[in-house]
N, C-alpha and C positions, 0 to 999 in steps of 0.2 A: 805551212801552206794554208789551206782552209777552203772556203767557197770561192769559186772564180766569178767573173762578171755575170755568169748565167745562174748563179746560186747553186752551182754543182760542186760537190765536195771533190777535192783534187789530191788527197793524201791517203796513203794506205796505212792501216793500223791493225794490229793483231793483239788480242788479249785473251784472257781465260774465261770470258763469259760463256755460260751454257747457251749454245745457239738456239735451242728451242724453248728456253724458259725465261727469256728476258722480259721484264715488266716495263711499264711505261717510264717510270723514273730511271730505271737502269738504261733504257734507250736514250733518254734525254742526257744523262751523265756521259754515256758513251759518245754521243754526238759532240757534246761540249768538249770532251777530252781530245777527240780526234780532229775537231775542226776549229777549235778556238772560239766557238759561239758561247753565249752566256744565257742559254735557254733556261727558262724557269717554268716548272710545271704549273698549269693553271689550277687554281684552287676550286673552281666550280666544275664538278664532274659532268655537268650537263651542258657546258659551254660547247660551241661548235668546233673549237680547236683545243688542243691539249697542252701546248706550250708556246712561249713567246720570248722574244728579246727585243732589242732596239731595232733590229732589221727584219725580223721574220715573225709570222704566226705559223704554227706547225700542228698538223694533224698527224697522229701516230697510230699505226696499226701493228700490233705484235701478233703475228700469225703462228699457230702451231703447225700448220701445213705449209708446204712450199707451193706457191701459186706461180705458174709459168707466166701468166699475164695478170698483174695486179689490177684491181678494179676500184674505182673512185666514185662514191655516191654523188650523183648529179646535184640533188637539192642542197646537201650540206656544202658542196664545193662552191656553188653559186653564192651562198651566204658568206663563205670564207673569203672568196675573191673580193666581194664588196667590202667586207671588214678590212681586209689587207689594204685595199685602195684608200679607204677612209683614214687608216692609220699610217699610210705611206710606207707600207712594208710589203715584202714578198710573202706569198703563201707557199709553204712547203708541205708536201705530203710524204710521210716516211712510212715505209713498210719494212718491218724486220721479220725475217723468217730464218729457217735453218741454213739458207744459202748466203745470207748477208743482210746488210742494212741498205735499203735503196732509198735515196733522197731525190724526190722529184720537185723541181721548182715549177709549180703549177702556174705561177704568174708569168713565166717565160714560155709556156707551151701554148700553141694555137689549138684550143680544145675543139674548134670546128672541124679539124682534120682527124680527130680521134673518134673511132667508132663507139657507139653506145649500144647497150642492150639491157634488157630487164632480167633480173635474177629474183627467184623466190627465196627470201632470206628471213631469218628470225626478226620479229617486229622490234625486239629490244635485245640488248646484251645481257638481260636478266635470264639466265638459263632455266629458271623455274617457270618462265612463261614460254609455252610451246606455240604461241600464235606466230603465223608466218604471213608475210606480205610481199607483194611485188614491188621492187624498187629499181629505178633506172640508174645505171652505172656507165661511166666511161671505162673502156677496156684499155689499160695502159700497157705499153711494152717496157720491159725492164731496161731496154736500150735507151729510153728517154731519161733514165735516172743515172746518178752516179752511185756506184756500188761501193760500200765500205765493208771490207772483209772483216769478219769477226775472228 
């Protein structure tokens, strides 16, 4: 199987990956193995997306906690939507947590219908930096995604 016409994964897969300790490359390999994509990890760690293939650019978040409603950073998403359109690809947002891997095809969602809110979050993913900032996020529902069971 693989991704359907909406870019949603349609096959169930189970393996022995530790649900709460998957890193970005493991997530990419997991998606490739279960969906037939050929995602490649981006070499620039500061790029706005983490992986790509001929059809998709992909942002990946591996969460240690299980979020009922995943959130998507507005500024980065706007940039990735523009990049995807320029490249004639779909933009996927992937959240992996202890409950599964959730694949959202952001290019197929009407973001105008999804609520936004501000969260006070760390300024960077550098955990030595304690600075916090307010960022705007879309609050997604997991029902918008295709869940891949781990």
